C-alpha positions in Angstrom: 69.4 -59.0 14.7 70.9 -55.8 16.0 73.6 -54.3 13.8 76.8 -53.1 15.4 78.9 -50.5 13.6 82.6 -50.0 13.9 85.5 -49.2 11.6 88.4 -51.6 11.1 91.8 -50.8 9.8 92.6 -52.2 6.3 93.6 -55.9 6.7 96.6 -57.4 4.9 96.0 -59.3 1.7 94.5 -62.7 2.3 93.5 -65.6 0.0 90.7 -67.8 1.1 91.4 -71.5 1.7 87.7 -72.4 2.3 84.4 -71.3 0.8 83.7 -67.7 1.5 85.2 -64.2 0.7 88.3 -62.5 2.0 87.9 -59.2 3.8 88.4 -56.4 1.2 89.8 -52.9 1.7 87.4 -50.1 2.5 87.5 -46.9 0.4 89.8 -44.1 1.3 88.4 -41.9 4.1 86.0 -44.6 4.9 85.4 -48.0 6.5 83.3 -51.1 6.4 80.2 -51.9 8.5 79.8 -55.5 9.3 76.7 -57.5 10.3 77.7 -58.1 14.0 81.2 -58.3 15.5 83.5 -60.7 13.8 87.2 -61.3 13.8 87.1 -63.9 11.0 89.4 -63.3 8.0 87.0 -65.4 5.8 83.4 -64.2 5.6 80.7 -66.7 4.6 78.8 -66.8 1.3 75.9 -64.3 1.1 77.5 -62.2 3.8 76.9 -58.5 3.2 79.2 -55.5 4.1 78.4 -51.9 3.8 80.8 -49.0 3.1 80.6 -45.9 5.3 82.6 -42.7 5.1 84.1 -40.4 7.7 82.9 -36.8 8.4 80.6 -35.2 5.8 81.7 -37.5 3.0 79.3 -39.8 1.2 79.7 -43.0 -0.8 79.9 -42.7 -4.6 79.4 -46.1 -6.2 78.2 -49.4 -4.8 77.4 -49.0 -1.1 76.7 -52.6 -0.2 78.6 -55.7 -1.5 77.6 -59.3 -1.1 79.9 -62.4 -0.9 79.4 -64.7 -4.0 80.0 -68.5 -4.0 83.0 -68.1 -6.3 84.9 -66.2 -3.5 84.4 -62.7 -5.0 82.2 -59.7 -4.0 79.4 -58.2 -6.1 80.1 -55.2 -8.4 83.8 -55.4 -8.1 84.1 -53.8 -11.5 82.7 -50.6 -10.0 84.8 -48.6 -7.6 83.4 -47.1 -4.4 84.7 -43.8 -3.1 84.1 -41.4 -0.3 83.4 -37.9 -1.7 82.4 -34.7 -0.2 78.7 -34.4 0.6 76.6 -32.3 -1.7 74.2 -31.2 0.9 71.5 -28.9 -0.4 71.8 -30.2 -4.0 68.9 -31.6 -5.8 69.3 -34.9 -7.6 68.5 -35.4 -11.3 68.4 -39.0 -12.3 69.5 -40.5 -15.6 68.2 -43.9 -16.7 70.9 -45.8 -18.5 71.0 -49.2 -20.2 74.6 -50.5 -20.5 75.1 -53.8 -22.3 77.5 -55.7 -20.1 77.0 -58.9 -22.2 75.4 -60.0 -25.4 76.3 -59.3 -29.0 78.1 -56.0 -28.1 79.2 -55.8 -24.4 79.9 -52.1 -24.7 78.9 -51.3 -21.2 82.1 -52.9 -19.8 84.0 -49.8 -20.7 81.3 -47.3 -21.4 79.7 -47.5 -17.9 83.0 -46.7 -16.0 83.6 -43.9 -18.6 80.1 -42.4 -18.0 80.5 -42.7 -14.2 83.9 -40.9 -14.4 82.2 -38.1 -16.4 79.4 -37.9 -13.8 81.9 -37.6 -10.9 83.7 -34.7 -12.7 80.5 -32.9 -13.5 79.2 -33.2 -9.9 82.4 -31.7 -8.6 82.2 -28.7 -11.0 80.9 -25.5 -9.4 80.2 -23.9 -12.8 78.0 -26.7 -14.2 74.6 -27.4 -12.5 75.8 -25.9 -9.1 72.4 -26.6 -7.5 72.0 -30.2 -8.9 73.7 -33.5 -8.7 73.4 -36.1 -11.5 72.9 -39.7 -10.6 73.1 -42.7 -12.9 70.5 -45.5 -12.5 71.7 -48.3 -14.8 70.8 -51.8 -15.9 72.3 -54.5 -18.1 70.4 -54.6 -21.4 72.5 -57.5 -22.8 72.1 -55.7 -26.1 68.8 -57.4 -26.4 65.6 -55.5 -27.3 63.5 -58.0 -25.5 65.4 -57.6 -22.3 65.5 -53.9 -22.8 61.7 -53.8 -22.9 61.4 -55.1 -19.4 64.1 -52.8 -18.1 62.5 -49.8 -19.8 59.3 -50.6 -18.0 61.2 -50.7 -14.7 62.9 -47.3 -15.4 59.7 -45.6 -16.3 57.4 -47.0 -13.6 59.6 -47.0 -10.6 60.8 -44.0 -8.6 62.6 -41.7 -9.0 61.6 -39.9 -12.2 64.3 -40.0 -14.9 65.0 -36.8 -16.8 66.9 -38.5 -19.7 67.4 -42.0 -21.0 70.8 -43.3 -22.2 70.7 -46.6 -24.2 73.6 -48.3 -26.0 73.0 -50.7 -28.9 71.2 -49.8 -32.0 68.4 -52.3 -31.5 67.9 -51.2 -27.9 68.0 -47.5 -28.9 65.4 -48.1 -31.6 63.0 -49.5 -29.0 63.8 -46.9 -26.3 63.7 -43.9 -28.7 60.4 -44.9 -30.3 58.7 -45.3 -26.9 60.4 -42.2 -25.2 58.3 -39.6 -27.0 55.2 -41.0 -25.2 56.8 -40.0 -21.9 58.4 -36.7 -23.1 61.8 -38.1 -22.6 65.0 -37.1 -24.3 67.1 -40.1 -25.4 70.9 -39.7 -25.7 72.7 -42.7 -27.0 76.5 -43.4 -26.9 76.8 -46.5 -29.0 74.1 -46.6 -31.8 75.2 -46.3 -35.4 72.1 -47.5 -37.3 71.1 -45.0 -40.0 67.5 -45.7 -39.3 67.8 -43.7 -36.1 68.3 -40.5 -38.1 64.6 -40.5 -38.9 63.3 -37.4 -37.0 59.6 -38.3 -37.6 60.0 -41.7 -36.0 62.5 -40.7 -33.3 61.7 -37.0 -32.5 63.7 -36.8 -29.2 66.7 -38.9 -30.1 70.4 -37.8 -30.0 73.6 -39.8 -30.2 77.3 -39.1 -29.7 78.0 -42.1 -31.9 78.0 -41.0 -35.5 75.6 -42.7 -38.0 77.1 -45.5 -40.2 76.2 -43.3 -43.2 79.1 -40.9 -42.1 81.4 -43.3 -43.9 79.7 -42.5 -47.2 80.9 -38.9 -47.7 84.4 -40.1 -47.1 84.0 -42.8 -49.7 82.6 -40.4 -52.2 85.5 -38.0 -51.5 88.0 -40.7 -52.2 86.2 -41.8 -55.4 86.5 -38.3 -56.7 90.1 -37.9 -55.5 91.1 -41.0 -57.6 88.8 -40.1 -60.5 86.7 -43.3 -60.2 83.3 -43.2 -61.9 82.1 -46.8 -61.6 81.9 -48.8 -58.4 80.4 -52.1 -57.1 79.0 -53.0 -53.8 78.5 -56.2 -51.8 76.5 -56.2 -48.5 75.2 -58.4 -45.8 71.4 -58.2 -45.7 70.8 -56.5 -42.4 69.0 -53.2 -41.8 72.1 -51.3 -40.9 74.0 -52.1 -44.1 70.9 -51.9 -46.3 70.1 -48.3 -45.2 73.8 -47.4 -45.3 74.0 -48.6 -48.9 70.8 -46.8 -49.9 72.4 -43.6 -48.6 75.6 -44.3 -50.5 73.7 -44.9 -53.7 72.0 -41.5 -53.4 75.4 -39.8 -52.7 77.3 -41.3 -55.6 74.4 -40.5 -57.9 74.7 -36.9 -57.0 78.4 -37.0 -57.6 78.0 -38.5 -61.0 79.3 -41.9 -60.0 77.6 -45.2 -61.1 77.0 -48.3 -59.0 77.4 -50.8 -61.8 77.1 -53.9 -59.7 75.1 -54.4 -56.4 75.3 -57.8 -54.7 74.0 -59.0 -51.3 74.0 -62.1 -49.2 72.6 -63.4 -46.0 75.1 -66.0 -44.7 77.0 -67.4 -47.7 78.8 -64.8 -49.9 80.1 -67.3 -52.5 77.5 -66.5 -55.2 77.7 -62.8 -54.6 81.5 -62.8 -55.0 81.3 -64.9 -58.2 78.8 -62.4 -59.6 81.2 -59.5 -58.8 84.0 -61.3 -60.8 81.7 -62.2 -63.7 80.6 -58.6 -64.0 84.2 -57.3 -63.9 83.9 -55.3 -60.6 87.0 -53.3 -59.9 86.2 -50.8 -57.1 84.2 -52.7 -54.5 82.6 -51.3 -51.3 82.0 -54.1 -48.7 79.4 -53.7 -45.9 79.3 -56.7 -43.5 80.2 -57.7 -40.0 83.7 -59.1 -39.1 82.7 -62.8 -39.2 81.2 -62.4 -42.6 84.2 -60.4 -43.8 86.3 -63.5 -43.3 83.9 -65.5 -45.4 83.8 -62.9 -48.1 87.6 -62.6 -48.5 88.0 -66.4 -48.4 85.8 -66.4 -51.5 87.7 -63.4 -52.9 90.9 -65.4 -52.6 89.4 -68.3 -54.5 88.0 -66.1 -57.3 91.2 -64.1 -57.4 89.2 -60.9 -57.0 92.1 -58.9 -55.5 95.5 -57.5 -56.6 96.4 -54.4 -58.6 93.2 -54.5 -60.6 90.9 -54.3 -57.6 90.4 -52.0 -54.6 88.3 -52.9 -51.7 86.6 -50.5 -49.2 85.7 -52.0 -45.8 84.4 -50.8 -42.5 87.2 -49.8 -40.1 85.9 -51.0 -36.8 87.1 -54.6 -37.2 89.8 -55.9 -35.0 93.3 -55.1 -36.4 94.0 -58.8 -36.8 90.5 -59.9 -38.0 91.8 -61.7 -41.1 94.3 -63.7 -39.0 91.7 -65.1 -36.6 91.1 -68.8 -37.2 87.5 -69.3 -38.2 86.0 -72.8 -38.6 83.5 -71.4 -41.0 86.1 -70.8 -43.8 88.6 -73.2 -45.5 91.3 -70.6 -46.2 94.7 -70.3 -44.4 96.0 -67.2 -42.7 98.4 -66.8 -45.6 95.5 -66.9 -48.1 93.5 -64.3 -46.2 96.6 -62.1 -45.8 97.2 -62.1 -49.5 93.6 -61.4 -50.4 93.1 -58.4 -48.0 96.4 -56.7 -48.8 95.9 -53.1 -49.9 92.3 -52.6 -48.9 91.1 -49.2 -47.6 89.0 -48.7 -44.5 87.0 -45.8 -43.2 86.5 -45.5 -39.4 84.8 -42.8 -37.3 87.3 -41.0 -35.1 86.2 -41.8 -31.6 89.3 -40.4 -29.8 90.6 -36.9 -30.5 93.9 -37.3 -32.3 95.1 -33.8 -31.1 96.4 -33.0 -27.7 93.9 -30.4 -26.6 92.1 -30.0 -23.3 88.3 -29.9 -23.8 85.4 -28.9 -21.6 86.4 -31.5 -19.0 89.9 -30.1 -18.8 91.3 -33.5 -19.9 93.2 -34.5 -23.0 92.3 -37.7 -24.8 95.5 -39.4 -23.6 94.7 -38.4 -20.0 91.2 -39.8 -20.4 92.6 -43.2 -21.6 95.0 -43.3 -18.6 92.1 -42.5 -16.2 89.9 -45.1 -17.8 92.6 -47.8 -17.6 92.9 -47.0 -13.9 89.2 -47.5 -13.4 89.3 -50.7 -15.3 92.0 -52.0 -13.1 94.5 -52.5 -15.9 92.3 -54.9 -17.8 93.3 -55.6 -21.4 91.5 -53.1 -23.6 91.1 -55.6 -26.4 89.2 -57.9 -24.0 87.0 -55.1 -22.7 83.8 -54.5 -24.6 83.1 -50.9 -25.7 86.7 -49.7 -25.1 86.7 -47.8 -28.4 83.3 -46.3 -27.7 84.1 -45.2 -24.1 85.0 -41.6 -25.2 81.6 -41.3 -26.7 79.9 -42.3 -23.5 82.1 -39.9 -21.6 81.2 -37.0 -24.0 77.5 -38.1 -23.9 77.4 -37.3 -20.1 79.1 -34.0 -20.7 76.8 -33.1 -23.5 73.8 -33.8 -21.3 75.3 -31.9 -18.3 76.0 -28.8 -20.5 72.5 -29.0 -22.0 70.8 -29.2 -18.6 73.0 -26.3 -17.4 71.9 -24.3 -20.4 68.2 -24.8 -19.6 68.4 -23.5 -16.0 68.1 -19.8 -16.9 65.3 -20.2 -19.6 63.3 -22.4 -17.2 63.8 -19.9 -14.4 62.4 -17.1 -16.6 59.3 -19.2 -17.1 59.0 -20.0 -13.4 60.0 -23.6 -13.8 62.9 -25.7 -12.5 64.6 -28.9 -13.7 63.4 -30.8 -10.6 59.8 -30.0 -11.6 60.2 -32.4 -14.6 57.6 -35.2 -15.0 56.6 -37.3 -17.9 53.7 -35.0 -18.8 55.8 -31.8 -18.8 56.5 -30.9 -22.4 58.0 -27.5 -21.8 61.1 -28.8 -19.9 61.6 -31.5 -22.6 61.5 -28.8 -25.3 64.2 -26.7 -23.5 66.5 -29.7 -23.1 65.9 -30.6 -26.7 66.8 -27.1 -27.8 69.9 -27.0 -25.7 71.2 -30.4 -27.0 70.4 -29.5 -30.5 72.7 -26.4 -30.3 75.5 -28.2 -28.4 79.0 -27.5 -29.5 82.1 -28.3 -27.4 85.5 -30.0 -27.4 85.3 -33.4 -25.9 87.8 -36.3 -25.6 86.3 -37.8 -28.8 86.7 -34.5 -30.7 84.3 -31.7 -31.5 80.8 -32.6 -30.3 78.1 -31.3 -32.7 74.8 -32.7 -33.6 73.2 -32.5 -37.1 69.5 -31.9 -37.8 68.7 -35.6 -37.3 70.4 -35.6 -33.9 73.4 -37.6 -35.1 77.0 -36.8 -34.1 79.1 -35.1 -36.8 82.7 -36.3 -36.6 85.9 -36.8 -38.5 86.6 -40.0 -40.4 89.9 -41.9 -40.2 91.1 -43.4 -43.5 93.5 -46.4 -43.2 95.1 -48.9 -45.6 96.4 -52.4 -44.9 100.1 -52.3 -45.9 102.2 -55.3 -45.2 99.7 -56.9 -43.0 99.1 -53.9 -40.7 96.9 -50.8 -40.9 98.5 -47.5 -41.7 96.8 -44.1 -41.4 96.7 -42.4 -44.8 94.3 -39.5 -44.0 91.4 -37.9 -42.2 88.2 -36.4 -43.6 86.0 -33.8 -41.9 82.6 -34.1 -43.7 81.2 -31.0 -41.9 84.0 -28.8 -43.4 84.7 -30.9 -46.5 88.3 -30.9 -45.6 90.5 -33.9 -46.6 93.8 -34.2 -44.7 96.0 -36.5 -46.8 99.3 -38.0 -45.7 100.4 -39.2 -49.1 101.7 -42.5 -47.8 99.1 -44.8 -49.6 100.7 -47.8 -51.3 99.2 -49.7 -54.2 100.0 -53.2 -55.4 102.1 -53.1 -58.5 102.7 -49.4 -58.0 99.3 -48.6 -59.4 99.0 -45.0 -60.7 95.5 -43.4 -60.4 95.1 -41.2 -63.5 92.1 -39.3 -64.8 90.2 -41.5 -67.2 91.1 -39.3 -70.3 90.5 -41.5 -73.4 93.2 -41.0 -76.0 92.6 -42.1 -79.6 95.5 -44.1 -81.0 97.1 -42.8 -84.1 96.6 -46.1 -85.8 92.9 -46.0 -85.2 92.8 -42.4 -86.5 94.6 -43.4 -89.7 92.4 -46.5 -90.2 89.3 -44.3 -89.9 90.6 -41.6 -92.2 89.7 -43.1 -95.6 86.1 -43.8 -94.6 85.7 -40.4 -93.0 87.2 -38.5 -96.0 85.1 -40.6 -98.4 81.9 -39.7 -96.6 82.9 -36.0 -96.5 83.6 -36.0 -100.3 80.3 -37.7 -101.0 78.4 -35.2 -98.9 80.4 -32.3 -100.6 79.1 -33.6 -104.0 75.6 -32.6 -103.0 76.4 -28.9 -103.5 77.6 -29.2 -107.2 74.5 -31.3 -107.9 72.3 -28.4 -107.1 74.2 -25.8 -109.1 73.0 -24.8 -112.6 73.7 -22.1 -115.2 71.5 -19.6 -113.2 74.1 -19.5 -110.4 77.4 -19.6 -112.3 78.7 -18.5 -115.7 78.3 -20.7 -118.7 82.1 -21.2 -119.1 82.4 -22.5 -115.5 79.7 -25.1 -115.8 81.9 -27.9 -117.2 84.1 -27.5 -114.1 81.1 -28.0 -111.9 80.3 -31.2 -113.9 83.8 -32.5 -113.3 83.5 -31.7 -109.6 80.4 -33.8 -109.3 81.9 -36.8 -111.0 85.2 -36.7 -109.1 83.8 -36.1 -105.7 81.2 -38.9 -106.1 83.6 -41.3 -107.7 86.5 -40.9 -105.3 84.2 -40.5 -102.3 82.6 -43.8 -103.0 85.9 -45.5 -103.5 87.3 -44.2 -100.2 84.2 -44.8 -98.1 82.8 -48.0 -99.5 86.2 -49.3 -100.4 87.3 -49.1 -96.8 84.3 -51.1 -95.7 84.6 -53.6 -98.6 88.3 -54.1 -97.9 87.7 -54.9 -94.2 84.9 -57.4 -94.8 86.9 -59.0 -97.6 89.9 -59.6 -95.4 87.7 -60.9 -92.6 86.2 -63.4 -95.1 89.6 -64.3 -96.4 91.1 -65.0 -93.0 88.3 -66.6 -91.0 86.2 -68.6 -93.5 88.9 -70.7 -95.2 88.9 -74.3 -94.3 92.1 -75.3 -96.0 94.8 -75.9 -93.4 97.6 -74.5 -95.5 95.9 -71.3 -96.2 95.1 -70.9 -92.5 98.7 -71.2 -91.6 99.7 -68.7 -94.3 97.1 -66.1 -93.4 96.8 -66.1 -89.7 97.9 -62.5 -89.2 96.3 -59.4 -90.8 98.8 -56.6 -91.4 97.4 -53.1 -91.5 99.3 -52.2 -94.7 97.3 -54.9 -96.5 94.1 -53.0 -95.8 95.6 -49.7 -96.9 97.0 -51.3 -100.0 93.6 -52.8 -101.0 91.9 -49.4 -100.6 94.7 -47.8 -102.6 94.1 -50.3 -105.4 90.4 -49.5 -105.6 91.1 -45.8 -105.4 93.7 -46.1 -108.2 91.2 -48.0 -110.4 88.6 -45.2 -110.0 91.2 -42.5 -110.5 92.4 -44.0 -113.8 88.9 -44.6 -115.1 87.8 -41.1 -114.3 91.0 -39.6 -115.8 90.5 -41.6 -119.1 86.9 -40.5 -119.2 87.9 -36.8 -118.7 90.6 -36.9 -121.3 88.8 -39.0 -124.0 85.3 -37.8 -123.6 85.1 -34.8 -121.2 81.8 -33.7 -119.7 80.1 -30.6 -121.2 76.8 -28.8 -121.1 73.9 -30.2 -123.0 70.5 -28.5 -123.2 67.3 -30.5 -123.3 64.4 -28.7 -124.9 60.9 -29.3 -123.9 57.5 -28.3 -125.6 57.0 -24.6 -125.8 54.5 -23.3 -123.3 52.2 -20.2 -123.3 52.6 -17.9 -120.3 49.8 -17.5 -117.8 49.6 -13.8 -118.6 48.0 -12.7 -121.9 51.2 -12.0 -123.7 52.0 -12.7 -127.4 55.0 -14.9 -126.6 55.9 -18.6 -126.1 58.2 -19.9 -123.5 60.8 -22.5 -124.4 61.7 -24.7 -121.3 65.4 -25.8 -121.3 67.2 -28.2 -118.9 70.9 -28.1 -118.6 72.7 -31.5 -118.2 76.3 -32.6 -117.6 76.8 -35.0 -120.4 79.4 -36.4 -122.9 79.2 -38.0 -126.3 79.2 -41.6 -125.1 77.5 -40.9 -121.8 75.6 -44.2 -121.6 78.7 -46.2 -122.3 80.7 -44.5 -119.5 77.8 -44.8 -117.1 77.5 -48.5 -118.0 81.1 -49.2 -117.2 81.1 -47.3 -113.9 77.7 -48.6 -112.8 78.7 -52.2 -113.8 82.0 -52.0 -111.9 80.4 -50.3 -108.8 77.5 -52.7 -108.9 79.7 -55.7 -108.8 81.5 -54.3 -105.8 78.2 -53.7 -104.1 76.9 -57.2 -104.8 80.2 -58.8 -103.7 80.1 -56.7 -100.5 76.6 -57.9 -99.7 77.7 -61.5 -100.3 80.9 -61.2 -98.1 78.9 -59.4 -95.3 76.4 -62.3 -95.3 79.2 -64.9 -95.3 81.0 -63.3 -92.3 77.9 -62.6 -90.2 78.7 -65.6 -87.9 82.4 -64.8 -87.6 83.6 -63.5 -84.2 87.2 -62.5 -83.9 89.2 -60.3 -81.4 91.3 -58.9 -84.2 88.6 -57.2 -86.2 85.6 -56.9 -83.9 83.5 -54.4 -85.8 82.9 -56.4 -88.9 79.2 -56.8 -88.1 78.7 -53.1 -88.0 80.7 -52.9 -91.3 78.3 -55.5 -92.8 75.3 -53.4 -91.7 76.8 -50.3 -93.3 77.5 -52.2 -96.5 73.8 -53.3 -96.7 72.7 -49.7 -96.2 75.0 -48.3 -98.9 74.3 -51.1 -101.4 70.5 -50.9 -101.1 70.5 -47.1 -101.4 72.9 -47.1 -104.4 71.1 -49.9 -106.2 67.8 -48.0 -105.9 69.1 -44.5 -106.5 71.1 -45.1 -109.7 68.2 -46.3 -111.9 65.7 -43.9 -110.3 67.9 -40.8 -111.1 68.3 -42.0 -114.7 64.5 -42.3 -115.0 64.0 -38.9 -113.4 66.7 -37.1 -115.3 64.2 -34.8 -117.0 62.7 -33.8 -113.7 65.4 -31.7 -112.1 63.8 -31.1 -108.7 62.8 -34.8 -108.1 66.2 -36.0 -109.5 68.2 -33.7 -107.2 66.1 -34.4 -104.1 66.3 -38.2 -104.6 70.0 -38.2 -105.3 71.0 -35.8 -102.6 68.9 -37.5 -99.9 70.3 -40.9 -100.9 73.9 -39.5 -100.5 73.2 -37.8 -97.2 71.4 -40.8 -95.7 74.0 -43.4 -96.8 76.8 -41.3 -95.5 75.3 -40.4 -92.1 73.9 -43.9 -91.5 77.3 -45.4 -92.3 79.0 -43.0 -89.8 76.4 -43.6 -87.1 76.5 -47.4 -87.5 80.3 -47.5 -87.4 81.3 -44.8 -85.0 78.5 -44.3 -82.5 79.1 -47.6 -80.7 82.8 -46.8 -80.6 82.3 -43.4 -79.2 79.9 -44.7 -76.6 82.4 -47.3 -75.5 85.1 -44.6 -75.5 83.1 -42.3 -73.2 81.7 -44.9 -70.8 84.6 -47.4 -70.6 87.5 -45.4 -71.8 88.3 -47.9 -74.5 88.1 -47.7 -78.3 87.9 -51.5 -79.1 85.3 -53.7 -77.4 86.6 -56.4 -75.1 86.8 -60.0 -76.0 84.0 -61.0 -73.7 81.6 -58.6 -75.5 81.8 -60.7 -78.6 81.7 -63.9 -76.8 78.3 -63.1 -75.4 76.6 -63.1 -78.8 75.0 -66.2 -80.4 77.2 -65.8 -83.5 80.3 -66.1 -81.4 79.0 -69.4 -80.1 78.6 -70.6 -83.7 82.2 -69.5 -84.3 83.4 -71.4 -81.3 81.6 -74.5 -82.7 83.3 -74.0 -86.0 86.7 -73.7 -84.4 86.0 -76.9 -82.5 84.9 -78.6 -85.7 88.1 -77.5 -87.5 90.2 -78.8 -84.6 88.5 -82.1 -84.7 89.0 -82.3 -88.5 92.7 -81.6 -88.0 93.0 -84.3 -85.3 91.1 -86.7 -87.6 93.5 -86.2 -90.5 96.5 -86.7 -88.2 95.0 -89.9 -86.9 94.4 -91.1 -90.5 98.0 -90.5 -91.3 99.1 -92.5 -88.3 96.8 -95.3 -89.3 98.3 -95.3 -92.9 101.8 -95.5 -91.5 100.9 -98.4 -89.2 98.8 -100.3 -91.8 101.7 -102.3 -93.4 103.1 -103.4 -90.0 99.6 -104.2 -88.9 99.1 -106.5 -91.9 102.4 -108.2 -91.2 101.3 -108.8 -87.6 98.0 -110.2 -88.7 99.6 -112.6 -91.2 102.0 -113.8 -88.6 99.2 -114.4 -86.2 97.3 -116.5 -88.8 100.3 -118.6 -89.6 100.9 -119.3 -85.9 97.3 -120.4 -85.5 97.6 -122.8 -88.4 100.7 -124.3 -87.0 99.0 -124.9 -83.6 96.0 -126.4 -85.2 97.8 -129.0 -87.4 99.0 -131.4 -84.6 95.6 -131.5 -83.2 94.0 -132.9 -86.4 93.0 -136.6 -86.3 95.4 -138.7 -88.5 94.0 -140.7 -91.5 93.1 -144.3 -90.8 
C-alpha cells in the first residue's frame, strides 16, 4: 500500500465510543503521518501512526505508536518531542535494563529520569560536543532469568553499546559478572547488594546507588554517641542482609562493641524474637524487608520487646506508613503495631540533595522533582516504582557523560576515538574506567563520588518514629566522619543515655571493708614472722612478737569472721522449716552482719588482751648441740633459735586453736548445708562457701605443721607465710573477681536473679519452696478438717437415724 504523508492540525479531545483509539496530539513543531488518508476520529486497533517534525528537527522518544485493544496507544508513558537535529554528531549507544515490573518496578521513574538527563547532555555544547548519547532499553522485570535473554540481545544485535546500565541487584550481578568478557563498563543506578563491591568478581562495575553497608558506619557512630557497647541483631536470611551483617560485625568489633546476640529467620521470626527476649537483648539492629518487618514487630508486641528498655534500628527505605498497612500474614492490630514500633531509629541513604544548590546539570533537587513530575504526567509518586531512586538514575547518566567527555582528549592523544569502541578494545574501556573512578561532581542526589570498589559514597539520613510519624534527627557523612545532629530525638520514658560508668555503692564498700582489712592484716603479719634478733635490737623483739599475735588474731577474726557471719545468716534464714521462725526472720538487716562480726572481733580482742596482760610474750632461746666449724679452728659453735613464747604457751595456744578450730569446722558445716540455697538477697554465698573451705583446709593443716617444724626456722617460716598468702589471695580472688568482672562487663555489682535461677541448685531450692508451700497448705487443710469434724459426725449420726426410721416400716410384722 502506498503511504501518503500530510500534517493535520491538533484535533479536539475525543473519547471513543467504539473499539479503537482516539486521535492524539502530535508533538510541538511536528505532526502525525497516517497510513493512507482518513478523516475518521476513531482509528482501528493495530493502526500505526508515525510522528514527524518540521524543518531540521528530529523526533526524540517513540517515533511510531500503535493502537491497543484497550483504546490506548503504545509507550504513552514516554513523551515524544521534536528537537533540533544534531547533524554531524556521532552516536554512542547505552544499553539499559529498566525494571518496569516485577519485585522492584524502579524503571517506572528511573527511565524518564535517565532520558531527561540524556536530553540535557545532548543539548550541552561543552559536554561531548561531537557525540550524541542514545538509550536502548528493555524491561528486565527485575528478573535475572529475563535479564539473561535481554543481555544477549543487547550484546549480539547492532549497534555496539559502549556502557551497560542495569537496575536491580540480582540483574546487576548477572550483567556485571558477564560484562568483563566484552570489555564493557557497567554503571548501575539501583543496586544496593554489598556483594557487588567485590572488585575481583566485578572489575568494571560502578553504581550511583550506595551499598547497603553504608548504613553500618552510621550505626556504629550512633552506638558510640550513646555509649553502647553491646548490641543484638536479627536478620532475614537473604544474601543482601547476610553480607550487610557480616560487614557490621567487623565494624563493631573494630569499635570495641560486642554483638551479644545474633538471630536469623527465613519466613517466620517468632522463634528469633523469643530468643532475643530470653537473652535480654536491648539494642537491636533489624535487617529485613518491609513485609517481614510487619511480622517481626507483631512478635515484638507479643513478647513486649519494646519500650524504654529497648531501642530498634531499622532500614529507612520502608514506606512511611509500613506498620499501618493491613497484612493478612499477621494477627496484630494497627494499634498494636503502632505501639511496638514507636521510638525506633532508621538509617536511610540520602538520594536527594537536601541543600538548594545547582549541580553540574544546572538544576536544583527541587527543580529536578518538578521536571520529573511533569514527565510522569502528575502520577502519584507513591504509586510510581523507583521514584526515590530517580535522582540516582539521573546522576548516573551525568556521571557517564562526564566520564566519556573526560576520555576524549586522552584517546585522541593515542590516536583513538570513542566511536572506535568494540568489545575487543581494552584501551578505551580502561580510559572510561579511569575517568569514572575519578568522578566527582555535584548532582541532584548530592556529591557523586565512587570508592575503590566502585560504590557511591553518600550521606545517611537518620530518622526516628515519634508519635507515629518519622522525624529527621540528623545526617552522617561517612566520607568525612561528620555527624550533623539536630538534638530533637525523643525517647520513651525520657530515657537518658549516660556513659556506662560503674559506681560502687557505699553500702557495698562498707560490707567488703572488714574482709579486705582482715586479709591485709593477715598479709602484713608475714613481715614480723620473718624478723629475728639479727635485724632488730633485743629490747624491741617482744614488740615484734606482739605484732605477730595481734595481726594474725584480729586479721583472722575480720576476714574469716565476715565470711562465717554471712554463711551463718544464710543458713539461719533459708534452711529453717518452722513456719514461725520463717515469719520472724524473713528480712536480713545489714546491722546484724556487722554486729556478729563485731562480737567475734570483741572475743578475739579480749582474749588477746588477757593473754598479753597475764602472760606476755617474750624471747626464749632454744639451744642446740654444739657444732665444730668447717675451718680448722679451736672453737665450738653453739646454735641458738629465738622464739616468741610465754610461760603457759601451750595452754594459750590450745585455747586459741580450739576456739578458731570450732569456728572453722562450723563454717565448713554451714557452707555444706547452704550449698543448695539460692536467694536474691545474698547471692554470693556459694563463693563465700568456697572461700571458707579454702581457709579452713589451709589453717587446719598449717597449725599442727608449724608446731612440728618450730625448731626449723626456715621451713616453719616458709610454710606459715605461704599458707597466709595463699589463703588471703585465694579468698580475695574467689569473692571479688566475679564481682569485678560483672562490674566491668555489665556495669552491675550484684548478679541478676536469672543468673542464679540457671543453676541446678536453684532448681533444688525452687523445689524446696514448693514443698514448704504444700506443707503449709496441708496444715491449713488439716485445721479446717478438725474444725469440721464435729459437725460432720453430727451429720453422719443424723443420716443413720433417718435410715433406721425409713427401714422400720418396711419390716415384715410378726405372725
